[in-house]
C-alpha positions in Angstrom: 260.6 170.7 32.6 262.9 167.9 34.0 265.5 168.6 36.2 268.7 167.7 33.6 266.7 169.5 31.2 266.7 172.7 33.2 270.5 171.9 33.7 271.3 172.0 29.9 269.1 175.0 29.6 271.1 176.5 32.4 274.3 175.9 30.4 273.2 177.1 26.9 272.2 180.3 28.4 275.0 181.2 30.1 277.0 181.2 26.8 274.0 183.1 25.2 274.1 185.9 28.0 278.0 186.0 28.3 277.8 186.9 24.6 275.6 189.4 25.0 278.3 191.2 26.5 277.0 190.5 30.6 279.7 190.3 33.4 280.6 186.7 33.6 281.1 186.2 37.5 277.6 187.8 38.1 276.1 185.9 35.5 276.9 182.9 37.0 275.9 183.8 40.2 272.8 185.1 38.9 272.0 182.1 36.6 273.4 179.9 39.5 271.1 181.6 41.7 267.9 181.3 39.8 268.0 177.8 38.8 269.5 176.6 42.6 266.0 178.3 43.9 263.7 176.2 41.6 265.6 173.2 42.2 265.4 173.6 45.9 262.1 174.8 45.9 259.6 173.4 48.6 256.3 175.3 48.6 255.9 174.5 52.4 258.9 176.8 53.4 259.6 180.5 53.2 260.9 182.0 50.6 264.0 182.8 52.3 264.6 179.4 53.5 265.5 177.8 50.2 268.7 176.5 50.5 269.9 178.1 47.6 271.0 180.8 49.9 273.4 178.1 52.3 274.7 177.1 49.0 275.7 180.4 48.1 277.6 181.0 51.7 279.0 177.8 51.6 280.5 177.9 48.2 281.6 181.8 49.0 283.5 180.6 51.9 285.2 177.4 50.1 286.6 179.7 47.3 287.9 182.1 49.4 289.5 179.7 51.6 291.2 177.9 48.6 295.0 178.6 49.1 296.2 177.4 45.7 294.5 181.3 44.8 296.7 183.2 47.4 299.7 183.6 44.7 297.2 185.0 41.9 297.5 188.7 43.3 301.2 188.4 43.8 302.3 186.9 40.4 299.5 189.7 39.1 301.2 192.3 41.1 304.5 191.1 39.6 303.2 191.9 36.1 301.6 194.9 36.6 304.8 196.3 38.1 307.0 195.0 35.7 304.4 196.5 33.2 304.6 200.1 34.7 308.0 200.1 35.4 308.5 200.6 31.6 311.5 197.8 31.1 311.2 197.0 27.9 311.8 199.5 25.9 316.0 199.0 26.4 315.5 195.0 26.4 313.7 195.4 22.7 316.7 197.4 21.3 319.2 194.9 22.8 317.4 191.9 21.4 317.1 193.1 18.0 321.1 194.2 18.2 321.7 190.9 18.7 319.6 189.2 16.2 320.6 192.2 13.7 322.0 189.7 10.8 318.7 187.1 11.5 316.3 187.3 8.8 313.1 188.8 9.5 315.3 190.1 12.5 312.8 192.8 14.2 310.1 189.8 14.1 312.4 187.4 15.7 313.3 190.1 18.2 309.5 190.8 18.9 308.7 187.4 19.2 312.0 186.9 22.0 311.2 189.8 23.7 307.0 188.8 23.6 308.1 185.2 25.0 310.3 186.6 27.5 308.1 189.4 28.6 305.2 187.5 28.7 307.0 185.2 31.1 307.7 187.7 33.7 304.6 189.4 33.7 301.9 187.0 32.3 299.3 189.9 31.1 298.7 189.1 27.4 297.1 192.3 26.8 299.8 194.6 28.6 302.6 192.5 26.3 300.7 193.2 23.1 300.1 196.5 23.7 303.3 197.3 24.6 304.9 195.7 22.1 302.4 197.1 19.5 303.6 200.8 20.6 307.6 199.5 20.4 308.0 197.0 17.5 304.7 197.6 15.5 305.6 200.9 13.5 309.4 200.2 13.3 308.6 197.0 11.6 306.2 198.4 8.9 308.7 201.5 8.4 311.3 198.8 8.0 308.9 197.1 4.9 307.8 194.3 6.6 304.6 192.6 5.8 301.9 193.9 7.6 300.0 190.3 7.8 303.8 189.7 9.4 304.4 192.4 12.0 300.7 191.7 13.3 300.8 188.1 13.6 304.0 187.8 15.7 302.9 190.6 18.2 299.4 189.1 18.6 301.0 185.5 18.7 304.2 186.0 20.7 301.8 187.9 23.4 299.8 185.1 24.2 302.5 183.1 25.2 302.4 184.9 28.6 299.4 182.7 29.7 301.2 179.4 28.9 304.9 179.3 30.1 304.9 179.4 34.1 304.5 181.2 36.0 300.7 181.5 34.6 297.6 182.8 36.4 295.7 180.7 33.9 298.0 177.5 35.2 297.1 178.6 38.8 293.1 178.4 37.7 292.8 175.4 36.3 294.8 173.7 39.5 292.4 175.3 41.5 289.1 173.9 39.3 290.9 170.7 39.0 292.4 170.2 42.3 295.9 169.4 40.4 299.2 170.4 42.1 300.6 173.9 40.8 303.9 172.4 41.1 303.2 169.4 38.8 301.2 171.8 36.1 304.2 174.7 35.9 306.7 171.9 35.2 304.5 170.2 32.4 303.6 173.5 31.2 307.4 174.5 30.4 308.7 172.5 27.7 305.4 172.6 25.5 305.4 176.7 26.0 309.1 177.0 25.0 308.2 174.4 22.2 305.3 176.4 20.6 307.5 179.6 20.9 310.2 178.0 19.1 307.6 176.4 16.6 306.6 180.2 15.9 310.6 181.4 15.6 310.6 178.4 12.9 307.7 179.8 11.0 309.0 183.3 10.9 312.0 182.8 9.7 310.7 180.1 7.0 308.6 182.6 5.6 311.4 184.8 5.3 314.1 182.8 4.1 311.2 181.8 1.2 309.9 185.1 0.3 312.8 188.0 1.7 310.4 190.6 0.3 307.8 190.4 2.9 310.6 191.2 6.1 313.4 193.3 4.3 317.1 193.3 5.7 317.6 196.0 7.6 319.8 198.6 6.5 323.7 199.2 7.5 322.7 202.4 9.8 319.9 200.5 11.5 322.3 197.8 12.1 325.2 199.5 13.5 326.6 199.2 17.2 327.4 202.2 19.0 330.8 201.1 20.8 332.9 203.5 22.9 335.7 205.0 21.5 338.2 203.1 24.1 337.0 199.7 23.6 337.5 200.2 19.5 341.2 201.0 20.5 342.1 198.4 23.2 343.3 195.7 21.0 345.2 197.5 18.6 346.7 198.9 21.7 347.5 195.8 22.9 348.4 193.9 19.9 345.5 191.1 20.4 341.7 190.2 20.0 339.2 191.8 22.0 339.5 189.4 25.1 342.9 188.8 25.3 343.0 192.0 25.4 341.0 193.0 28.4 342.9 190.1 30.1 346.0 192.1 29.3 344.7 195.2 30.6 343.8 193.6 33.7 347.5 192.6 34.4 349.1 195.6 33.2 346.7 198.5 32.8 349.6 201.2 32.0 348.7 200.7 28.0 345.0 201.1 28.8 345.6 204.6 30.5 347.1 206.0 27.7 343.6 205.8 25.8 341.4 208.7 26.1 337.8 207.5 27.2 335.3 210.9 27.0 337.9 213.2 28.0 339.7 211.3 30.3 342.2 208.5 31.3 340.4 205.0 30.9 340.7 203.5 34.6 341.0 200.4 36.2 337.6 200.2 36.8 336.4 200.5 33.3 338.6 197.6 32.4 337.1 195.7 35.5 333.4 196.1 34.2 334.7 195.3 30.4 335.8 192.1 31.5 333.0 191.4 33.9 330.2 191.9 31.2 332.5 189.6 29.0 332.4 187.0 31.0 328.5 187.2 31.3 327.8 184.7 28.5 330.4 181.8 30.1 329.0 182.3 33.9 325.2 181.8 32.7 326.5 178.6 30.6 328.7 177.6 34.1 325.8 178.1 36.5 323.4 176.0 34.6 325.6 172.9 34.3 326.6 173.4 37.5 322.2 173.6 38.7 321.5 170.7 36.6 325.0 168.9 37.9 323.7 169.6 41.4 320.3 168.4 41.4 320.9 165.3 38.9 323.6 163.8 40.7 324.6 165.4 44.6 320.9 166.4 45.1 319.5 163.4 44.2 321.8 160.8 45.9 321.4 162.9 49.0 317.9 162.5 48.9 317.8 159.2 48.6 320.2 158.6 51.2 318.3 160.4 54.0 315.3 158.7 52.6 317.0 155.2 53.7 318.2 156.2 56.8 314.5 157.0 57.5 312.9 153.8 56.9 312.4 151.8 60.1 312.9 148.0 59.1 310.2 145.6 60.9 310.9 141.6 61.0 314.2 141.3 59.6 316.6 144.0 60.8 319.8 142.2 58.7 317.8 142.9 55.3 318.7 146.4 53.7 315.6 148.0 52.6 314.0 147.3 48.9 315.8 150.8 47.6 319.1 150.5 49.7 320.8 149.3 46.4 319.4 152.5 44.5 320.0 154.8 47.0 323.9 156.2 46.2 323.9 154.9 42.7 322.9 158.0 41.5 321.6 159.3 37.6 322.3 156.5 34.7 325.7 156.0 33.0 323.9 158.0 30.1 323.6 161.1 31.9 327.7 161.4 32.6 327.8 160.9 28.6 325.6 163.2 27.9 326.7 165.9 30.4 330.2 165.4 29.3 329.7 165.9 25.7 327.5 169.0 26.3 329.9 170.4 28.6 332.7 169.6 25.9 330.5 171.1 23.4 329.4 174.5 25.0 333.5 174.4 25.9 334.5 174.8 22.5 331.4 177.2 21.6 332.5 179.5 24.1 336.6 179.1 23.0 335.2 180.0 19.6 333.2 182.7 20.9 335.7 184.5 22.7 338.3 184.1 20.1 336.4 185.8 17.7 334.8 188.4 20.1 335.1 192.2 18.8 334.4 195.3 20.0 330.4 195.5 18.7 329.6 192.0 20.5 331.2 193.2 23.5 328.8 196.3 24.0 325.6 194.1 22.5 326.8 191.4 25.5 326.4 195.1 27.8 323.6 195.9 26.4 321.8 192.3 26.9 323.3 192.4 30.6 321.6 195.5 31.3 318.3 194.7 30.0 317.5 191.1 30.1 319.8 189.6 32.7 318.4 191.1 35.9 314.6 190.4 34.5 315.9 186.7 33.3 317.3 186.2 37.1 314.6 187.3 38.3 312.3 185.0 36.6 314.5 182.0 36.8 314.9 182.2 40.4 310.9 182.4 40.7 310.4 179.4 38.5 313.1 177.3 40.6 312.5 177.8 44.2 308.6 176.4 42.9 310.1 173.3 40.9 312.8 172.5 43.1 310.5 172.6 45.8 312.4 175.3 47.9 309.3 177.7 48.1 305.6 177.2 47.7 304.3 178.9 44.3 302.4 181.5 47.3 305.9 182.3 48.6 307.6 182.1 45.1 305.1 184.5 43.8 305.8 187.0 47.0 309.5 187.1 45.9 308.7 187.9 42.1 306.9 190.7 43.4 309.4 192.1 45.9 311.9 191.7 42.7 309.7 193.1 40.5 309.8 196.2 42.9 313.7 196.1 42.8 314.2 196.2 39.1 311.9 199.1 38.8 313.3 200.9 41.3 317.0 200.4 40.4 316.0 201.2 37.1 314.6 204.6 38.3 311.1 203.6 36.1 308.8 203.7 38.9 307.3 206.4 41.0 304.2 206.7 43.5 301.7 207.1 40.7 302.8 203.9 39.0 303.1 202.4 42.2 299.4 203.0 42.8 298.5 202.1 39.5 299.8 198.8 39.8 298.2 198.3 43.2 294.8 198.9 41.5 294.8 197.1 38.6 296.0 194.2 40.6 293.2 194.5 43.1 290.9 194.7 39.9 292.1 191.9 38.3 292.2 189.6 41.8 288.6 190.3 42.7 287.5 189.5 39.2 289.2 186.1 39.4 287.8 185.7 43.0 284.3 186.9 41.7 284.6 184.3 39.1 285.1 181.5 41.1 282.7 181.7 43.5 280.0 182.2 40.2 281.6 179.3 39.0 281.1 177.3 42.5 277.5 178.5 42.3 276.8 177.3 39.0 279.1 174.2 38.9 277.3 173.2 42.3 273.5 173.7 40.5 274.3 172.2 37.4 275.4 169.0 39.1 272.4 168.8 41.4 269.8 169.5 38.5 271.8 166.2 37.0 273.3 168.3 33.8 276.8 167.2 34.8 275.1 163.1 34.8 273.5 163.6 31.5 276.4 164.7 29.7 278.5 162.1 31.1 275.6 159.2 29.9 275.7 160.6 26.8 279.6 160.8 26.2 279.7 157.1 27.6 277.0 156.2 25.5 278.8 156.9 22.2 281.8 154.3 23.3 284.5 156.6 22.0 288.1 155.7 22.5 291.0 157.7 24.4 291.9 159.5 21.5 288.4 160.7 20.3 287.3 161.8 23.3 290.5 163.6 23.5 289.8 164.9 19.9 286.2 165.6 21.1 287.0 167.4 24.2 289.5 169.6 22.7 287.6 170.5 19.3 284.8 171.8 21.6 286.8 173.8 23.8 288.6 175.4 20.4 285.3 176.2 19.3 284.2 177.5 22.5 287.6 179.8 22.5 285.6 181.9 19.4 283.3 183.6 21.5 284.6 183.0 24.7 287.6 183.8 26.9 289.9 181.6 28.6 288.4 182.3 31.8 284.8 181.5 31.3 285.9 177.9 29.4 287.8 177.1 32.5 285.6 177.8 34.9 282.7 176.4 33.4 283.1 174.2 31.1 286.6 172.5 31.7 284.6 170.9 35.0 282.2 169.0 33.0 285.2 166.9 31.2 287.1 166.3 34.5 285.1 163.2 36.2 285.3 162.1 32.3 288.9 161.8 32.5 289.4 159.2 34.6 287.3 156.7 33.0 289.1 157.3 29.4 292.7 157.0 31.3 293.5 160.4 30.5 296.1 161.6 33.3 294.4 165.3 34.1 297.6 167.0 34.0 298.6 166.3 30.3 294.8 167.0 29.1 294.9 170.4 31.1 298.5 171.6 29.5 296.8 170.5 26.1 293.7 172.8 27.0 296.1 175.4 28.0 297.8 175.2 24.5 294.1 175.0 22.9 293.3 178.1 24.6 296.4 180.0 22.8 293.7 180.2 20.1 291.6 181.8 22.2 293.2 185.1 22.1 293.8 184.5 18.4 290.5 183.1 16.9 287.7 185.7 15.5 285.4 187.2 16.2 286.6 187.5 20.2 290.4 187.3 19.5 291.2 189.9 22.3 295.0 190.1 21.1 293.8 191.8 17.8 291.5 194.2 19.4 294.5 195.1 21.7 297.0 195.9 18.9 294.2 197.6 16.9 293.8 200.0 19.5 297.3 201.1 19.4 298.1 200.5 15.3 298.3 203.1 12.6 295.0 203.8 11.1 295.5 202.3 8.1 296.1 199.0 9.6 292.7 196.8 9.4 291.5 194.6 12.1 290.9 192.3 8.9 294.8 192.2 8.1 295.5 191.6 12.2 293.3 188.5 11.6 295.1 187.2 8.6 298.1 187.7 10.2 297.1 185.3 13.5 295.7 182.5 11.3 298.6 180.9 10.6 299.8 180.9 14.4 296.1 179.1 15.2 297.3 176.1 12.6 300.7 176.1 14.4 298.7 175.8 17.9 296.8 172.8 16.5 300.6 171.1 15.2 301.8 172.2 18.8 298.8 169.5 20.2 299.4 167.1 17.6 302.8 166.8 18.3 302.0 167.0 22.1 299.8 164.0 22.0 301.9 161.5 19.8 305.1 163.0 22.3 303.5 162.8 25.6 307.1 162.9 27.0 307.1 166.3 26.1 304.7 167.3 28.4 305.2 165.1 31.3 308.9 164.1 31.4 309.5 167.0 33.6 307.0 166.5 36.2 307.8 162.7 36.6 311.8 163.5 37.1 311.1 165.9 39.6 308.3 164.6 41.4 308.1 161.0 40.7 304.5 159.2 39.6 
């Protein structure tokens, strides 16, 4: 058998052995060592002098010294601490109350919490199991269709590996030699866009067929409001927000209101007013950050770049970019920013005019359960995307913040800390061994000529860039049926990477398409790990076939998202190009 034929046999054998259930990392190493020994075999040398042993040491050392991989244990620790800290129960309750009047309210709340929790933890299994325990039974008891309830949990739970910070993106960056930061920026909009498509599907299905998601009864939509906040508007003869403002400056009337057997204190009024300002504060901070980055930061960076230019030959001539350095953004930005700011101001004015005690209580619940975790996630992503820290440093910030949140919520004890650290070590070891096995396997595969043979075969087809894109993504989609995303990334993605240059395809765009495609790896039978995660905590009368049926529409949505991403590359490439150029 020729060497290229050995390489193809090696590639086919790895799929068969993994499907049989053997550990992926050690299977890669074992097959790499076995075929590598045959490739390097020299009868004139002793068996222990075979070069495969030197290759194993070099590849292992190379994987262990890869700086990109350092952030993996920290992000994984962040996720496990949040998962063990049991912070999701209050979040689901508060989001459910906030969307209580929306069609399929429980399903919408489940999807939003899955998305948000997936971003914070990045653990598909943990998110699906947690939401299966918290949200699945309430949806079934409310009369929701089993397919709708199962589909929203299994599909929403997979978004954590797509939306940054994601371990899958780090693994691809290490395999493809791409920037983690640029990939994070590229995956941001497609991840939220896919979540939006899921949301539109759920609401649209509920509007077309209300029987699949009956409206919650009145007692389930009722918000428990403290008595003193209910009495405050009547006491001051005004709406809720004007009454809070009046109470701040004239608290005498508020002190006459009973609050659990005592007078209302000034601290109670101040806290309620602070909660009421949370939506306005979030919008104002968002607009301020956008203005700072686009107008102030960009001009300061451009001016510094001009001052740093050392001219040669003609000192009287300004640098080429001197005229552009202080101009700032295009005039259209100011029109768009002003329009959005005025729109937000109008919405906030209407919101505070119609504020009621129930809305204030919902804001309080959302602030206590969602805002701390959202703030931590926003900081972790912002410091990466704005170049303030590296991915590893931001991962350390996230892990430290997760501990602080869990300790503040008083849900983390010594036992849960040990469990989080143990699971982090276990997951990190798996990823590291996987990289070692992949490095050995890919080196031997290339040495045998398998990579060159596949490249010649693909190039002989005379495919266009679109045809190659469809072929590569279709192969990855099919591989997602029997294999998990880790095997696909470390075994098969490196086969396609060298061909991207020939077809003129951006590896960042192709990589994000792969990330979206790999959502199907969790939703496609027969593996469909999300289905088995949910089946483990679902009631006994819910069959695995019902869960599979609920996941199928979301696979079609994944394909639709990929088509839109290809037709509109700016959805993926605009943010990294704006932030980092290129």
